[in-house]
C-alpha positions in Angstrom: -19.2 -19.9 24.3 -21.7 -19.2 21.5 -22.8 -21.9 19.2 -21.6 -21.4 15.6 -24.7 -22.4 13.9 -26.8 -20.0 15.9 -24.6 -16.9 16.0 -22.7 -17.1 12.7 -25.3 -17.2 9.8 -24.1 -17.6 6.3 -25.3 -14.2 5.2 -23.1 -12.6 7.9 -20.1 -14.4 6.4 -20.9 -13.0 2.9 -21.2 -9.4 4.3 -18.1 -9.7 6.3 -16.2 -11.2 3.4 -17.4 -8.5 0.9 -15.6 -5.9 2.9 -12.2 -7.3 1.8 -12.9 -6.0 -1.7 -12.0 -2.5 -0.7 -8.4 -3.6 -0.1 -8.3 -6.3 -2.7 -9.4 -4.1 -5.7 -6.9 -1.4 -4.7 -4.1 -3.8 -3.8 -4.5 -5.9 -6.9 -4.7 -3.1 -9.4 -1.7 -1.3 -7.7 0.3 -4.7 -7.6 -0.3 -5.6 -11.3 -0.3 -2.1 -13.0 1.1 0.7 -10.8 4.8 -0.1 -11.5 4.4 -0.5 -15.2 2.0 2.6 -15.3 4.7 4.7 -13.7 7.4 3.3 -16.1 5.7 2.9 -19.5 2.9 5.4 -19.3 4.0 8.2 -17.0 7.7 7.7 -18.1 9.8 7.6 -14.8 12.7 5.3 -14.2 12.0 2.0 -12.5 14.0 2.9 -9.5 12.0 6.0 -8.9 8.8 4.1 -9.5 9.7 1.5 -6.9 10.7 4.4 -4.6 7.3 5.9 -4.8 5.9 2.7 -3.1 8.6 2.4 -0.6 8.2 6.1 0.7 4.4 5.6 1.0 4.9 2.4 3.0 7.4 4.1 5.3 4.5 6.6 6.1 2.2 3.6 6.5 4.5 2.3 9.2 3.5 5.2 11.3 -0.2 5.1 10.5 -0.9 1.3 11.0 -0.4 0.8 14.7 -1.5 4.3 15.4 -5.0 3.7 13.7 -5.1 0.4 15.4 -4.8 2.1 18.8 -7.3 4.7 17.9 -9.8 2.1 16.9 -9.4 0.2 20.1 -10.3 3.3 22.0 -13.0 4.8 19.8 -16.6 4.8 21.2 -19.6 5.6 19.0 -23.1 4.5 18.4 -21.7 2.2 15.6 -19.1 0.6 17.8 -15.3 0.8 18.0 -14.6 -0.5 14.4 -17.7 -0.1 12.2 -17.7 3.8 12.5 -14.4 3.8 10.5 -15.9 1.8 7.6 -18.7 4.3 7.0 -16.6 7.5 7.7 -13.7 6.8 5.3 -15.4 4.7 2.5 -15.7 7.7 0.1 -12.2 9.2 0.9 -10.7 5.8 0.2 -12.1 5.8 -3.3 -11.3 9.3 -4.1 -7.7 8.8 -3.1 -7.6 5.7 -5.4 -8.6 7.8 -8.3 -5.8 10.3 -7.9 -3.2 7.6 -8.0 -3.9 7.1 -11.8 -4.5 10.8 -12.7 -0.9 11.8 -12.6 0.0 14.3 -15.3 2.1 13.5 -18.4 4.7 15.8 -20.0 6.0 17.3 -16.7 9.4 16.9 -15.1 10.3 13.5 -13.6 10.8 15.0 -10.2 7.3 16.8 -10.3 5.6 13.5 -11.3 7.5 11.5 -8.7 6.6 14.1 -6.0 2.8 14.0 -7.0 2.9 10.1 -7.1 4.5 9.9 -3.5 1.8 12.3 -2.2 -1.1 10.5 -3.8 0.2 7.1 -2.7 0.7 8.2 0.9 -2.8 9.6 0.9 -4.3 6.4 -0.4 -2.3 4.2 2.0 -3.7 6.3 4.9 -7.2 5.7 4.0 -6.6 2.1 3.3 -5.2 1.9 6.8 -8.2 3.8 8.3 -10.6 1.3 6.8 -8.8 -2.1 6.7 -7.3 -2.1 10.2 -10.7 -1.7 12.0 -12.3 -4.0 9.5 -9.9 -6.8 10.2 -10.1 -6.2 14.0 -13.9 -7.0 14.0 -13.3 -10.7 13.3 -11.6 -11.8 16.7 -14.2 -9.8 18.5 -17.3 -11.1 16.7 -16.2 -14.9 16.2 -14.8 -16.9 19.1 -14.6 -20.4 17.5 -11.3 -21.7 16.3 -12.7 -23.4 13.1 -15.4 -20.8 12.5 -12.6 -18.2 12.2 -11.2 -20.2 9.3 -14.7 -20.3 7.8 -15.1 -16.6 8.0 -11.7 -16.1 6.6 -12.5 -18.4 3.7 -15.5 -16.3 2.8 -13.3 -13.1 3.0 -10.7 -14.8 0.7 -13.3 -15.9 -1.7 -14.1 -12.2 -2.2 -10.4 -11.5 -2.2 -9.6 -13.9 -5.0 -12.6 -13.1 -7.1 -12.0 -9.3 -6.5 -8.4 -10.0 -7.7 -9.8 -11.5 -10.8 -12.0 -8.4 -11.5 -9.2 -6.2 -10.6 -6.9 -7.6 -13.3 -9.5 -8.5 -16.0 -11.5 -5.2 -16.1 -8.6 -2.7 -15.9 -6.9 -4.7 -18.7 -10.0 -4.6 -20.9 -10.7 -0.8 -20.1 -7.1 0.3 -20.6 -6.8 -1.8 -23.7 -9.9 -0.1 -25.3 -8.0 3.3 -25.4 -5.3 4.3 -27.8 -4.2 6.7 -25.2 -3.2 4.5 -22.2 -3.2 7.5 -19.9 -7.0 8.1 -20.7 -7.6 4.4 -20.3 -6.1 4.5 -16.7 -8.2 7.5 -15.7 -11.4 5.8 -16.9 -10.6 2.7 -14.9 -9.7 4.7 -11.9 -13.2 6.3 -11.9 -15.0 3.0 -12.1 -13.0 1.3 -9.4 -13.1 4.4 -7.0 -16.8 3.8 -7.0 -16.5 0.1 -6.2 -13.9 0.6 -3.6 -16.1 3.2 -1.8 -19.0 0.8 -1.7 -17.2 -2.3 -0.4 -16.8 -1.1 3.3 -20.5 -0.7 3.6 -21.2 -4.4 3.6 -19.4 -5.2 6.8 -20.8 -2.0 8.3 -24.3 -3.3 7.9 -23.5 -7.1 8.2 -21.2 -7.3 11.2 -21.6 -6.5 14.9 -19.4 -5.7 18.0 -19.8 -6.6 21.5 -22.1 -4.3 23.5 -19.6 -3.7 26.3 -16.1 -2.8 25.0 -13.2 -2.6 27.4 -12.2 0.7 29.0 -10.3 3.3 27.0 -6.6 3.1 27.4 -4.1 6.0 26.8 -1.4 5.8 24.2 1.6 4.6 26.2 4.3 5.5 23.8 5.7 3.2 21.1 8.1 1.3 23.3 5.5 0.3 26.0 2.9 0.2 23.3 4.8 -2.7 21.4 6.2 -4.6 24.4 3.2 -6.9 25.2 2.7 -7.5 21.5 6.3 -8.3 20.7 6.3 -10.6 23.8 3.5 -12.6 22.2 5.6 -15.3 20.6 2.8 -16.8 18.3 2.1 -13.3 17.0 5.7 -12.6 16.2 5.8 -15.8 14.2 2.5 -15.1 12.5 3.7 -11.7 11.2 6.9 -13.1 10.0 4.8 -15.7 8.0 2.6 -12.9 6.8 5.7 -10.8 5.8 7.2 -13.6 3.7 4.1 -14.8 2.1 2.9 -11.4 0.9 6.5 -10.2 -0.1 6.6 -13.2 -2.4 3.0 -12.8 -3.8 3.5 -9.1 -4.3 6.8 -9.7 -6.3 5.0 -12.2 -8.6 2.2 -9.7 -9.2 4.4 -6.8 -9.9 6.4 -8.8 -12.5 3.5 -10.6 -14.1 2.8 -8.1 -16.9 6.5 -7.5 -17.4 7.0 -11.3 -17.8 4.1 -11.7 -20.4 5.0 -8.5 -22.4 8.8 -8.7 -22.6 9.9 -12.3 -21.9 7.0 -14.4 -23.4 6.1 -11.7 -25.9 2.4 -12.7 -25.5 0.7 -9.8 -23.7 -2.7 -11.0 -25.1 -2.3 -14.2 -23.0 -2.0 -12.2 -19.8 -5.7 -11.7 -19.1 -6.7 -15.3 -19.7 -3.9 -16.6 -17.6 -4.6 -14.4 -14.7 -8.4 -15.2 -15.0 -7.6 -18.9 -14.8 -5.4 -18.4 -11.9 -7.8 -16.5 -9.9 -10.8 -18.7 -10.8 -8.9 -21.9 -9.9 -7.6 -20.4 -6.6 -11.2 -19.6 -5.6 -12.3 -23.1 -6.4 -9.5 -24.5 -4.4 -10.3 -22.5 -1.2 -12.6 -25.3 0.4 -9.6 -27.7 0.1 -7.6 -25.7 2.7 -10.5 -25.1 4.9 -11.2 -28.9 5.1 -7.5 -29.6 5.4 -7.1 -27.2 8.3 -10.0 -28.8 10.1 -8.6 -32.3 9.5 -5.1 -31.5 10.4 -4.0 -28.1 12.0 -3.7 -24.6 10.4 0.0 -24.8 10.6 0.2 -28.1 8.9 -2.2 -27.1 6.1 -0.3 -24.0 5.4 3.0 -25.7 5.2 1.7 -28.1 2.5 0.3 -25.3 0.6 3.3 -22.9 0.7 5.8 -25.6 -0.3 3.6 -26.6 -3.2 3.5 -23.0 -4.3 7.2 -22.6 -4.0 7.8 -25.6 -6.2 5.4 -24.3 -8.8 7.2 -20.9 -8.9 10.6 -22.7 -9.3 9.3 -24.3 -12.4 8.4 -20.8 -13.9 12.0 -20.3 -14.9 11.6 -23.2 -17.5 8.7 -21.2 -19.3 9.9 -19.9 -22.6 8.3 -18.2 -25.6 8.3 -21.7 -27.3 6.6 -23.5 -24.4 3.2 -24.9 -25.5 0.3 -22.8 -24.1 -1.4 -26.0 -22.7 1.7 -26.6 -20.5 1.6 -23.0 -19.2 -2.1 -23.7 -18.1 -1.0 -26.8 -16.3 1.6 -24.8 -14.3 -1.0 -22.1 -13.8 -3.2 -24.8 -12.0 -0.4 -25.8 -9.7 0.3 -22.1 -8.9 -3.5 -21.5 -8.2 -3.6 -24.3 -5.6 -0.7 -22.7 -3.7 -2.0 -19.2 -4.1 -5.3 -20.3 -2.6 -3.6 -21.5 0.6 -1.4 -18.4 0.7 -4.6 -16.3 0.6 -6.6 -18.1 3.4 -4.2 -19.6 5.8 -2.1 -16.7 7.1 -5.2 -14.7 8.1 -6.6 -17.6 10.1 -3.7 -17.5 12.5 -4.0 -13.9 13.6 -7.3 -14.1 15.8 -5.8 -17.0 17.7 -2.6 -15.1 18.4 -4.7 -12.2 19.7 -6.7 -14.4 22.0 -3.3 -15.6 23.4 -2.0 -12.0 23.9 -5.3 -11.0 25.5 -4.9 -13.9 28.0 -1.5 -12.7 29.0 -1.8 -9.0 28.9 -5.5 -8.8 30.1 -6.0 -6.1 27.4 -8.2 -6.2 24.3 -6.3 -4.5 21.7 -7.4 -6.2 18.3 -6.9 -3.0 16.5 -3.2 -2.6 17.5 -2.5 -6.1 16.5 -4.0 -5.8 13.0 -2.3 -2.5 12.7 1.0 -4.3 13.0 -0.2 -7.1 10.7 -1.0 -4.6 7.9 2.3 -2.7 8.5 4.4 -5.9 8.0 2.3 -6.9 5.0 2.8 -3.4 3.4 6.5 -3.4 4.4 7.1 -6.7 2.5 5.2 -5.1 -0.6 7.3 -2.0 -0.3 10.6 -3.6 -0.1 10.2 -6.1 -2.8 8.7 -3.5 -5.3 11.4 -1.1 -4.4 14.2 -3.7 -5.0 12.5 -4.9 -8.2 12.6 -1.3 -9.6 16.3 -1.0 -8.7 17.1 -4.4 -10.3 15.3 -3.5 -13.5 17.2 -0.1 -13.5 20.6 -1.9 -12.9 19.9 -4.6 -15.6 19.2 -2.1 -18.3 15.5 -1.9 -18.5 14.4 0.2 -21.5 11.4 2.6 -20.9 9.1 2.4 -23.9 7.5 5.9 -23.0 10.9 7.4 -23.6 12.4 5.2 -26.3 9.3 3.9 -28.1 8.6 0.2 -28.5 11.2 -1.4 -26.4 13.1 -4.7 -26.9 14.6 -5.4 -23.6 18.3 -6.5 -23.2 19.0 -10.1 -22.0 20.1 -8.9 -18.6 16.6 -7.3 -18.0 14.8 -10.3 -19.3 16.7 -12.6 -16.9 15.9 -10.3 -14.0 12.2 -10.4 -14.9 12.3 -14.2 -15.2 14.1 -14.6 -11.8 11.7 -12.2 -10.0 8.5 -14.0 -11.5 9.6 -17.5 -10.3 12.8 -18.4 -8.2 13.2 -15.3 -6.2 9.6 -15.4 -4.7 9.9 -19.1 -4.3 13.0 -18.6 -2.1 11.1 -16.0 -0.1 8.2 -18.3 0.5 10.7 -21.1 1.7 12.2 -18.8 4.2 8.8 -18.3 5.8 8.2 -22.0 6.1 10.6 -22.2 9.0 8.4 -19.8 11.0 5.3 -21.8 10.1 6.9 -24.9 11.5 7.6 -23.0 14.8 4.1 -21.7 15.2 2.7 -23.3 18.5 -1.0 -22.7 18.7 -3.0 -25.8 18.0 -6.8 -26.5 18.0 -6.4 -27.9 21.6 -4.3 -25.0 22.8 -6.8 -22.5 21.4 -9.7 -24.4 23.2 -7.9 -24.0 26.5 -7.1 -20.3 25.9 -10.9 -19.7 25.0 -12.1 -21.4 28.1 -9.8 -19.3 30.3 -10.8 -16.0 28.5 -14.6 -17.1 28.9 -14.1 -17.8 32.5 -12.5 -14.3 33.0 -15.2 -12.6 31.1 -17.9 -14.3 33.1 -16.2 -13.3 36.4 -15.9 -9.7 35.3 -19.6 -9.7 34.3 -20.5 -10.9 37.8 -18.8 -8.0 39.3 
């Protein structure tokens, strides 16, 4: 086994972590602004707006594991994974731009169709970049705790990138009287940034010199069987699903909550900035706690704390003192920090477990399934939230002018900002509790994998 301080210099962690900005910038802007862009700027109903995301994610369900398999079997001078980072960086940025260039003044069906096509295209390129990017980590880093360290650097970029992806679009869009123009300008700027981000892990990461032999695509049933037989992995993707479903619902409702319930849209930016900055500051806490305890234990502590903080959101009213809102934001940030870093640290260990059982190295397939379940959770909650807003009488300001929402819609927004995502998180805690891989378990797995690799090299 390689030594961490020799093989994993800090600069490599920075370059690896910076690659996450491609997905973070895209995901965060879409999560915070896309639904309200479709309803309040383009002017389609919330149920249709939520359906745009759902249809795109159903398409994603096909591409995620397929791209994972393709990356496992790709051979190039740049390796199995890194070739994807440079090949699809520019298409990823271009597809992001078209999400925000939808026409105004056309029929609802036309805009809906264009939105679906643009969203499907962008999700395809996200998959082509992010699945290979994530699959680099378990191949490049063997050590149990060093994987947490690499993930922490990645999540630092994720959180700080999330801050930029909320603050800068809000400033740009707010600077234009015509919000549609503001969204287009924002899209141009971030399309460039999103295209640049994958180049950092391309130049800063490496892959093993002797990849395993190519394997034919066995069909979806046989393809999924060894993975679904991997009990730790099954639990980890359920943890992933519940965690990111809850986070995505909070993000989607955030601007609605500040605009229509608190009636303080000017407070939105400073609250979100505080949340992201504090979450970044709190990251080392979870790294140290997972080293002192176990990844599973640290994550349970963080997710329960976040769920409690979200339950308290229901008590926030327009009359609540601003200082008290900031206190709650600090508690939210602590849990958000854990939700960012801890689920990602489990996946490489599960892949090692599966590799030991199946004798096949299919990191790309595993991460294809991880991203599928993450996106599935996002799609379902945003789709349902759009339907709920429709049912509760949400008034579209693009159609009816400046809207004062009915109490039914306000209650729905409040519930989906706090208690509902809290309940989703708590459902995931049961799967965290059952997660079986500990530090000692992983050391034993690593020894057996190293012994197998050594014997193969001797042959």
